C-alpha positions in Angstrom: -4.4 -0.1 -21.3 -1.3 -1.8 -22.8 -1.0 -5.4 -23.9 -0.8 -6.5 -20.3 -3.8 -4.6 -18.9 -1.8 -1.8 -17.4 -2.8 1.8 -17.6 -1.0 4.2 -19.8 -1.2 6.9 -17.6 -3.0 7.9 -14.3 -4.0 11.3 -13.2 -5.6 11.9 -9.7 -7.8 14.8 -9.0 -9.2 16.5 -6.0 -12.5 14.7 -6.7 -14.7 17.8 -7.5 -13.2 18.6 -10.8 -14.7 17.6 -14.0 -13.2 15.1 -16.4 -12.7 17.5 -19.3 -10.5 19.5 -17.1 -8.0 16.5 -16.9 -8.4 15.3 -20.5 -5.6 17.1 -22.2 -3.0 16.6 -19.3 -3.8 13.1 -19.1 -3.4 12.5 -22.9 0.0 14.5 -23.0 1.3 12.2 -20.3 0.8 9.2 -22.7 3.7 8.3 -24.9 3.5 5.4 -27.5 6.7 3.8 -28.5 7.2 2.9 -32.1 9.3 0.0 -33.4 12.4 0.7 -35.2 
């Protein structure tokens, strides 16, 4: 979550897939900006 309690990324699956299957795509979708 960001500083305003919003999720950084959301990934919705079919429901029967395991969490580890979607970990890498979810992390790849997150971009963290850096000052400067």
